[in-house]
N, C-alpha and C positions, 0 to 999 in steps of 0.2 A: 344624905342626899348628895348627888353629884354636883359638880361645878355648874352644870347647865340647869340645875333645879329639878332634874328627873331622878327617880329612885335609882340608887346605886346597888347593883347586884354583883358583889365581889366574885362569887363563884363563876357566874356566866361570863363576866368580863375577862377572867383569867383562864377560863377553861379551854383546853385544846384536846380534841379527840386524839387518842393514841393511834399510831400506825396499825393498820390491819393487814394480816396476811390473807391472800386469796385462798379459798378452799374448794374451788371448782376444778382446777386443772391438777391432775395427779398421775398415778401410774399408767392408766390406760392411754393418756395423751402422750406420755413419754415413750410408751411402747409404739404408739402410732408414729410419732416423729422419727423414732429410731429405724423402724422398718422402712418408712418411705425414703429416708436418706440412704440407707443401705441398698435398697432396690434400685433407686435411680443412679447411684454411684457405680454399682456393678455393671449396669448396662453401658454407661458412658465409658468407664475405664476398660471394660472388656472389648468394646469396639475400638477404642482409641489405641489400645495396646495390641490389638489383633490376636487375642488369646482365645476367642470363643471356639475356634477350630482346633486348638491344641489340646484342650481339656476334654473331659468326657461328655457323653450325650445321654439324655433320657428321652426315650421314645423318639429318637432321631434329632431332638432339639438340643443345641449346646447347653450343657448343664449350668453354665454361668447365667444364661438367659432364663432358664427355668427358676433358678434361685431368685433372680431379679423379679420375675413375674409374681412368684409366690409371696415375696416380701411385700410388694406393693399391694397385691390383692388382699393379703391378711391385714395389712395396715388399714386399708379401706374398710374391711369388715369390723375391725376394732373401733374405728370412728363411728360407723353406723350403729354398732351395738351400744355405744356410749350415749347416743342421742336419747333424749327423753321419749321420743316416739319414733323408733327405727323405721317404721313403715312410711314415714314421711321424709325419708332420706333424699327424695328428689328435690326437696326445697334447697338442699345444699348447692344445687346447680344454678340457683337464681342470683340476681344482683351481681353479675360479673363486673359491672362498672365500679362497684364500691367494695366488694367482699373478696378477701384473699381465700376464704373458704370455698367460694364459688370457683375461683381460679384453680384451686387445688383439686376440686372434684372433677372439673373438666379436664385438667391435665392428667389425672389418674386414668380417666376414661380414654382419652386420646392415646396415652402411652400404651395401655393394655391392648387397645384395638390395633394401633399401627404396628407395635412390636409383635403382637400375636399373628397378624396377617403376614408380617415379614418372615416369620419362621415356619409358616404353614407348609411350604414345599418340602421341608425337611422332616415333617411330622410322620412318624411311623405308627400305624395302627395294625397290630399283629405283624404280619410279614409284608404288608403293602404300604405304599406311600401314595395315598389317594390324591394328593395335591402336587405331585411331582411335575406335572405338566405346566405349572405356573411359570412365567418367564423370568423368574429370579430365584435366588436361593437364600438361605439364612444368613449368608455373609453380606447380603446387600448388593449382589451383582445386578447390572442392568439399571436402566433409568428408573423403573418402578421400585426396584429394591433400594436404590440410593435414596429416593424420595421418602420411602417408608422409614428408612434408617434415620434420616435427618429429622423427620417429624417426630419419631419416637425419642430421639436424643434431645430435641428441644423440650418436649413434654417432660422428659426425665429431669431436666434442669429445673423446671418450674416445680415439679414434685419435691425436689430436694430443698428448694428455697422457700416455698410458701408456708411451711409449718412455722418457721421462725418469723416470717413476715406477718403471720396472724398475730403473734405476740407483740411484734414491734410496732404495729400501726397505732393502737390506742395510746393515749398519753396518760391514762389513769395510773399505770404502774411504771414509774420512771426507770426501773432496772431493765424492764423489757423494751422500753421505747428507745431502741438504738439499732442502727444497722448492724452492729456487732453481733446481735443475737442470730439473725438469719445467716450471717456470714460464717459464724463459728459452727452453726448446725450443718451448713453445707460442706465446709471443710472437714468436719468430723465424719460426715457421710462418705467423703472420698477416702478418708483414712481407714474407716471400717471396710470399705469396698476393696481398697488396695491390700489390706490384710487377708481378705477372703480370696483375692486373686492368687496371692503367693501360697496360701494354704491349699488351694486347689491344685496348684503346680506340684506341691508335695504329694497330694493324694493321687495324682495321675502321672507321677514320676517325670515331670517336666523340669528342666533346669531353671533355677532362679538366678537371673542375671543381675548385674550391678544396678541397672536402671530400676528394676523392681524394688530392690532394697533402698535405693536412694529415695524413691517416691514414698516407700514405707516410713522412712524417717522424716521426709519433708512435710507430708500432710499433717501428722500430729504436731510437728514443730509450728506449723502455721496456725493450727488451732490454739496452741498455748500463747502464741503471739497476739492473736485477736482477743483471747480471754484477758491477757495482761493489759492490753489497750483499753478494753471495756471497763476493767476494774480501776483503771487510772484516770478515767474521765468523769467529770461531774461528781466527784466523790462526796461532796458536801450537800448535794441536792437532797432535800427531804424525800424519804422513800427509798431512793437509791442508796443513800448512806446506811440505812437500816438493812437493806439487802446485803450490802458488802460486809457489814458487821456480822451478819449471820453466816456468811460464807467463810470469812477469815478467822472469826473468833467465837462464833455462836454455835448453835446446835448442829449446823450443817458443815462445820469445818472439817470433820473427819471424812465425810462422804465426798466433799469437794476437793480438799487438798490431798487427802490420801487416795481416794478412789478415782475421781475424774481427772485430776491433774497428774499426780505422781504415778499411780498404777495404770490408769487408763491411757495416758498419753506420753508421760515421761519414760516409762519402762519400754514401750515399743520403740522409741527413738534409740534407746541404748541397745536393744536387741537388734535392730536393723543395722546400726553401726558395727556391732560385733559381728554380724553376718558378713558385712563388707570386708572386715579385717581378717576374719577366719572363715574361709569358704566352707569348711567341713561342718560348721555349725548352722548353716543356712536353713536346713529343714526344720530343725528344732526351734530356731529363732522365729521362723514364719508361723508355726503353729501357736507358739506362746504369744506372739504379737496379735494374732487373731483373737485369742481369748481375752486379752487385756483391752484391746481396742473396742470390741463389742461391748464389754462391760463398761469401759470408760465412756463410750458414746451414749449408752443408756443413762448412766449416772449423771453425766453432764446435763442432759436434758431434764432429768428428774429434779436435780437440785436447782436448776434455773427456774423451774416451775414452783418449787417449794418456797423460794425466796421472792416470789412475786408479792410485793408489799405496797399497799396503798399508803401514800404519805399522810401524816396527821393533818387534820383540819384545824387551822390556827385562828380563823376569824368566824365568829358566830353572831347572829343577831342578838343584841342585848334586849332585856325585858323593858318594855316601854308601856305607858298607859295606852289603852285602846283609843284609836282614832288619831294617834300621832305617828309620824314617820319613824320607822325603825332605824337604829343606828347600829354600827358594828363595833366590836371591841377593838381597841387600838393595839 
């Protein structure tokens, strides 16, 4: 008997549920996150750096915009296909007030619509340009063109941010519940996009200048800085401590430290700095950086999902006689 005269159940009073790893989010979601970040980053950087007119075109549309549209459209299809009932995808647009998924669905739609209308005057079908009479062009000239470009750019920012925000909002998984998650996902998107920009410069024989390589080094460095900050905060919090253990010493250490950190972001920094120091290496460095950054961006997202761990439950109702108030284990 316990000190209060009630039956003592040693097992229940001392029992604590083990931490549980989530099993819902996996490869499809990491693919979706990666494509959205890449597509949004390409549109923003392409327009900010003014390279959309310097590189090639597909059906009259700047190739960097085409890649951006395809990445975001395919990412949206991946999301729809992963739904339990894909034909009810329209429900993703509901609850804008409380749901980041709804914000993401609307931002995808707004981006594809505004950016698609923006490039219509440049679209070539066969040998004709049926929309050439529109009073703007793909570069955003004129009041309408500037408005479309700004709207599409703002939507692209939300597209890049919301995937990480979906993870960060709930408190159930402490490792995800941090502003560091959407921030590192967004910076990683810019890193992948910058690598794509310089790789396209190589493909279309455009010179790679010092600013391109400086950004190619700066974005991955910023990702690593945010990752380090995230790992250094609340390290002892139940759930997050288990996630960190998995990343640094557990089953995911090779993918995280070797793939996401070293190969995926550390190597591109070295390659970009080498290209700055030795101009003759720039083309090779750009192509190699693209391969490692896209791989690193995907692996970063995948391991973040894989180490989503629910903390252990430490307090449970103790067994008490029927009709009496329950007590909790101390």
